[in-house]
Steps between C-alpha positions, in 0.01 A plus 500: 500500500466802727808678624431361850528148364851558367801406706622781723842522328325558167286777658815655646662474158205691352546775761864532407423503125225761549740715702754485221243567230345797679841655567519452873832327434683608186783334317809490724306585821520296815208277599399458862691222681330164509417548874360845450292396195370193686401712800330762278278230347454269805689214337760259614853621402572166329194552281613853416849367421342250256318790321820698476696189387264461204579854388876437545471181294324695226767771505260771614674551839870510567663430838790708618650290775494683832302790350162359392278426205456743213266520202696392191540740211214444257283311750198732465512475119519119515219473755283743299562300181408174675192652659389653170531164321311323784224765480462479125511120488297414811293791622414693185317214326269474802442877495416489131252213551333691785482818292340308216253324729401829656512689167743760633634726223875553527444868416303535820796365697741744333261784580488395867878469517531861386275639768 
């Protein structure tokens, strides 16, 4: 399934997760309001709220009533751990099969990564 086939709230969730993982929003830092986030990404505020709610339900975002939403302590580590497991279990086996089919030597990849 391409990313465009995924529901909008899941795509918004990916944007939030990527922003936390790349350090745009660190632990304890405020996230944009639902309205601002929705406007930035051309989404309906209710859809953006659904994306944020998922993070709140998972304990990755905390709400300070009257102040806003903040990245929970340890959120980046948890997201990184989940993404790493997903990569190793779902994506890596496909990469290995492709490398074998194309006879790509892992040493060549390491050499390219160093340049």
